[in-house]
A tleap script that builds the chain and sets N, CA, C and O, in Angstrom:
source leaprc.protein.ff14SB
mol = sequence {
  NMET ASP ILE ASN GLU SER ASN GLU VAL TYR
  GLY ARG ILE THR ARG VAL ILE ASN GLU LEU
  LYS MET SER ARG GLN SER VAL THR ILE PHE
  LYS VAL VAL GLU LEU THR GLY ILE ASP GLN
  PHE ILE VAL PHE ARG TYR PHE TYR GLU LYS
  GLY LEU LEU ARG GLY CLYS
}
set mol.1.N position { 0.694 -1.177 -0.055 }
set mol.1.CA position { -0.028 -0.005 0.049 }
set mol.1.C position { 0.958 1.181 0.004 }
set mol.1.O position { 2.033 1.186 0.605 }
set mol.2.N position { 0.431 2.316 -0.864 }
set mol.2.CA position { 1.331 3.442 -1.019 }
set mol.2.C position { 1.044 4.170 0.237 }
set mol.2.O position { 0.016 3.983 0.889 }
set mol.3.N position { 2.086 5.104 0.599 }
set mol.3.CA position { 1.713 6.117 1.719 }
set mol.3.C position { 0.656 7.154 1.488 }
set mol.3.O position { -0.007 7.635 2.406 }
set mol.4.N position { 0.498 7.541 -0.008 }
set mol.4.CA position { -0.419 8.376 -0.414 }
set mol.4.C position { -1.760 7.800 -0.411 }
set mol.4.O position { -2.698 8.594 -0.345 }
set mol.5.N position { -1.994 6.606 -0.468 }
set mol.5.CA position { -3.165 5.665 -0.342 }
set mol.5.C position { -3.665 5.412 0.977 }
set mol.5.O position { -4.366 4.421 1.184 }
set mol.6.N position { -3.344 6.285 1.960 }
set mol.6.CA position { -3.597 5.897 3.405 }
set mol.6.C position { -5.170 6.083 3.457 }
set mol.6.O position { -5.739 6.783 2.620 }
set mol.7.N position { -5.896 5.388 4.540 }
set mol.7.CA position { -7.335 5.688 4.723 }
set mol.7.C position { -7.547 7.073 5.148 }
set mol.7.O position { -8.617 7.595 4.833 }
set mol.8.N position { -6.752 7.696 5.768 }
set mol.8.CA position { -7.226 9.309 6.116 }
set mol.8.C position { -7.144 10.227 5.037 }
set mol.8.O position { -7.932 11.172 5.035 }
set mol.9.N position { -6.065 10.064 3.840 }
set mol.9.CA position { -6.089 10.879 2.860 }
set mol.9.C position { -7.266 10.679 1.907 }
set mol.9.O position { -8.004 11.585 1.518 }
set mol.10.N position { -7.357 9.391 1.576 }
set mol.10.CA position { -8.420 8.887 0.600 }
set mol.10.C position { -9.635 9.174 1.274 }
set mol.10.O position { -10.410 9.807 0.557 }
set mol.11.N position { -10.062 8.923 2.409 }
set mol.11.CA position { -11.172 9.202 3.286 }
set mol.11.C position { -11.442 10.506 3.219 }
set mol.11.O position { -12.645 10.749 3.133 }
set mol.12.N position { -10.617 11.569 3.232 }
set mol.12.CA position { -10.916 13.000 3.215 }
set mol.12.C position { -11.491 13.319 1.823 }
set mol.12.O position { -12.507 13.985 1.621 }
set mol.13.N position { -10.702 12.754 0.891 }
set mol.13.CA position { -10.953 13.061 -0.615 }
set mol.13.C position { -12.398 12.508 -0.734 }
set mol.13.O position { -13.282 13.256 -1.150 }
set mol.14.N position { -12.687 11.155 -0.364 }
set mol.14.CA position { -14.101 10.816 -0.712 }
set mol.14.C position { -15.093 11.646 -0.032 }
set mol.14.O position { -16.137 11.872 -0.644 }
set mol.15.N position { -14.922 12.175 1.227 }
set mol.15.CA position { -15.890 12.927 2.011 }
set mol.15.C position { -16.253 14.122 1.230 }
set mol.15.O position { -17.409 14.501 1.043 }
set mol.16.N position { -15.015 14.778 0.717 }
set mol.16.CA position { -15.454 16.117 0.184 }
set mol.16.C position { -16.130 15.796 -1.225 }
set mol.16.O position { -17.028 16.556 -1.587 }
set mol.17.N position { -15.796 14.810 -1.986 }
set mol.17.CA position { -16.488 14.502 -3.104 }
set mol.17.C position { -18.038 14.276 -2.929 }
set mol.17.O position { -18.869 14.821 -3.655 }
set mol.18.N position { -18.327 13.475 -1.963 }
set mol.18.CA position { -19.568 13.047 -1.663 }
set mol.18.C position { -20.522 14.372 -1.085 }
set mol.18.O position { -21.742 14.439 -1.240 }
set mol.19.N position { -19.709 15.366 -0.408 }
set mol.19.CA position { -20.527 16.542 0.120 }
set mol.19.C position { -20.634 17.528 -1.130 }
set mol.19.O position { -21.608 18.277 -1.202 }
set mol.20.N position { -19.643 17.540 -2.119 }
set mol.20.CA position { -19.985 18.153 -3.511 }
set mol.20.C position { -20.989 17.760 -4.243 }
set mol.20.O position { -21.654 18.554 -4.908 }
set mol.21.N position { -21.239 16.321 -4.199 }
set mol.21.CA position { -22.220 15.619 -4.951 }
set mol.21.C position { -23.691 15.883 -4.431 }
set mol.21.O position { -24.648 16.010 -5.195 }
set mol.22.N position { -23.780 15.960 -2.922 }
set mol.22.CA position { -24.884 16.178 -2.182 }
set mol.22.C position { -25.662 17.531 -2.295 }
set mol.22.O position { -26.833 17.793 -2.019 }
set mol.23.N position { -24.519 18.412 -2.850 }
set mol.23.CA position { -25.007 19.798 -2.654 }
set mol.23.C position { -25.113 20.083 -4.181 }
set mol.23.O position { -25.392 21.236 -4.509 }
set mol.24.N position { -24.931 19.212 -5.076 }
set mol.24.CA position { -25.166 19.155 -6.533 }
set mol.24.C position { -24.415 20.227 -7.199 }
set mol.24.O position { -24.905 20.969 -8.051 }
set mol.25.N position { -23.060 20.285 -6.724 }
set mol.25.CA position { -21.933 21.033 -7.182 }
set mol.25.C position { -20.970 20.339 -8.111 }
set mol.25.O position { -20.691 19.197 -7.745 }
set mol.26.N position { -20.406 20.740 -9.198 }
set mol.26.CA position { -19.515 20.056 -9.889 }
set mol.26.C position { -18.274 19.496 -9.012 }
set mol.26.O position { -17.758 20.112 -8.080 }
set mol.27.N position { -17.915 18.302 -9.447 }
set mol.27.CA position { -16.670 17.702 -8.740 }
set mol.27.C position { -15.623 17.856 -9.549 }
set mol.27.O position { -15.595 17.208 -10.595 }
set mol.28.N position { -14.657 18.666 -9.245 }
set mol.28.CA position { -13.479 18.835 -10.061 }
set mol.28.C position { -12.045 18.655 -9.282 }
set mol.28.O position { -11.982 19.007 -8.104 }
set mol.29.N position { -11.157 18.232 -9.791 }
set mol.29.CA position { -9.859 18.181 -9.217 }
set mol.29.C position { -9.519 19.286 -8.389 }
set mol.29.O position { -9.170 19.157 -7.216 }
set mol.30.N position { -9.626 20.473 -9.046 }
set mol.30.CA position { -9.127 21.729 -8.434 }
set mol.30.C position { -10.039 22.013 -7.117 }
set mol.30.O position { -9.564 22.561 -6.123 }
set mol.31.N position { -11.108 21.677 -7.184 }
set mol.31.CA position { -12.017 22.315 -6.167 }
set mol.31.C position { -11.786 21.143 -4.889 }
set mol.31.O position { -11.735 21.495 -3.710 }
set mol.32.N position { -11.665 19.794 -5.303 }
set mol.32.CA position { -11.201 18.906 -4.218 }
set mol.32.C position { -9.859 19.305 -3.536 }
set mol.32.O position { -9.683 19.151 -2.328 }
set mol.33.N position { -9.038 19.763 -4.273 }
set mol.33.CA position { -7.699 20.327 -3.988 }
set mol.33.C position { -7.920 21.482 -2.946 }
set mol.33.O position { -7.320 21.593 -1.877 }
set mol.34.N position { -8.834 22.280 -3.417 }
set mol.34.CA position { -9.019 23.732 -2.644 }
set mol.34.C position { -9.569 23.286 -1.212 }
set mol.34.O position { -9.144 23.753 -0.155 }
set mol.35.N position { -10.523 22.366 -1.313 }
set mol.35.CA position { -11.319 22.152 -0.140 }
set mol.35.C position { -10.643 21.203 1.047 }
set mol.35.O position { -11.031 21.250 2.215 }
set mol.36.N position { -9.663 20.405 0.616 }
set mol.36.CA position { -9.073 19.387 1.371 }
set mol.36.C position { -7.403 20.011 1.657 }
set mol.36.O position { -6.847 19.791 2.733 }
set mol.37.N position { -6.851 20.653 0.751 }
set mol.37.CA position { -5.329 21.151 0.952 }
set mol.37.C position { -4.415 20.025 0.741 }
set mol.37.O position { -3.246 20.090 1.120 }
set mol.38.N position { -4.973 18.841 0.062 }
set mol.38.CA position { -4.254 17.704 -0.186 }
set mol.38.C position { -3.424 18.053 -1.659 }
set mol.38.O position { -3.964 18.614 -2.612 }
set mol.39.N position { -2.228 17.670 -1.634 }
set mol.39.CA position { -1.503 17.925 -2.998 }
set mol.39.C position { -2.314 17.438 -4.254 }
set mol.39.O position { -3.073 16.469 -4.284 }
set mol.40.N position { -2.028 18.246 -5.226 }
set mol.40.CA position { -2.823 18.039 -6.521 }
set mol.40.C position { -2.614 16.649 -7.255 }
set mol.40.O position { -3.497 16.099 -7.913 }
set mol.41.N position { -1.485 16.210 -7.082 }
set mol.41.CA position { -0.987 14.829 -7.546 }
set mol.41.C position { -1.801 13.774 -7.092 }
set mol.41.O position { -2.425 13.009 -7.827 }
set mol.42.N position { -1.775 13.747 -5.696 }
set mol.42.CA position { -2.520 12.751 -4.976 }
set mol.42.C position { -4.068 12.714 -5.457 }
set mol.42.O position { -4.642 11.671 -5.770 }
set mol.43.N position { -4.642 13.957 -5.471 }
set mol.43.CA position { -6.002 13.935 -5.836 }
set mol.43.C position { -6.329 13.618 -7.290 }
set mol.43.O position { -7.426 13.198 -7.657 }
set mol.44.N position { -5.296 13.850 -8.083 }
set mol.44.CA position { -5.602 13.489 -9.450 }
set mol.44.C position { -5.370 11.947 -9.635 }
set mol.44.O position { -6.034 11.328 -10.466 }
set mol.45.N position { -4.453 11.348 -8.878 }
set mol.45.CA position { -4.303 9.972 -8.871 }
set mol.45.C position { -5.399 9.213 -8.243 }
set mol.45.O position { -5.505 8.043 -8.610 }
set mol.46.N position { -6.138 9.602 -7.467 }
set mol.46.CA position { -7.340 9.370 -6.871 }
set mol.46.C position { -8.526 9.154 -7.968 }
set mol.46.O position { -9.202 8.151 -8.197 }
set mol.47.N position { -8.543 10.451 -8.567 }
set mol.47.CA position { -9.695 10.503 -9.578 }
set mol.47.C position { -9.480 9.463 -10.645 }
set mol.47.O position { -10.413 8.811 -11.112 }
set mol.48.N position { -8.047 9.306 -11.071 }
set mol.48.CA position { -7.543 8.319 -11.894 }
set mol.48.C position { -7.958 7.034 -11.744 }
set mol.48.O position { -8.653 6.415 -12.549 }
set mol.49.N position { -7.449 6.560 -10.515 }
set mol.49.CA position { -7.629 5.120 -9.994 }
set mol.49.C position { -9.124 4.823 -9.899 }
set mol.49.O position { -9.488 3.678 -10.170 }
set mol.50.N position { -10.035 5.746 -9.538 }
set mol.50.CA position { -11.503 5.499 -9.226 }
set mol.50.C position { -12.130 5.722 -10.441 }
set mol.50.O position { -13.346 5.533 -10.412 }
set mol.51.N position { -11.573 6.131 -11.686 }
set mol.51.CA position { -12.363 6.366 -12.970 }
set mol.51.C position { -13.218 7.590 -12.991 }
set mol.51.O position { -14.285 7.530 -13.602 }
set mol.52.N position { -12.834 8.796 -12.337 }
set mol.52.CA position { -13.602 9.797 -12.371 }
set mol.52.C position { -13.423 10.815 -13.249 }
set mol.52.O position { -14.206 11.763 -13.320 }
set mol.53.N position { -12.285 10.675 -14.040 }
set mol.53.CA position { -11.881 11.482 -15.152 }
set mol.53.C position { -12.732 11.354 -16.292 }
set mol.53.O position { -13.058 10.247 -16.722 }
set mol.54.N position { -13.115 12.448 -16.812 }
set mol.54.CA position { -13.989 12.357 -17.994 }
set mol.54.C position { -13.460 13.301 -18.986 }
set mol.54.O position { -13.281 14.491 -18.727 }
set mol.55.N position { -13.185 12.707 -20.243 }
set mol.55.CA position { -12.970 13.507 -21.534 }
set mol.55.C position { -13.928 14.173 -22.197 }
set mol.55.O position { -15.101 13.805 -22.154 }
set mol.56.N position { -13.538 15.186 -22.857 }
set mol.56.CA position { -14.595 15.998 -23.690 }
set mol.56.C position { -14.726 15.457 -24.995 }
set mol.56.O position { -15.511 15.963 -25.797 }
savepdb mol mol.pdb
quit
């Protein structure tokens, strides 16, 4: 298990994403980074691994 994939970090990202979805706001990497303060690369990797990235 990677140190960046700890339950605490991924748990915070998941909570913020769920809060944004419940309030019907758009979920973006930048918004999650702003709300959590977690490094942008870690948030990007979370989105990539969970299949949350969408192309236009």
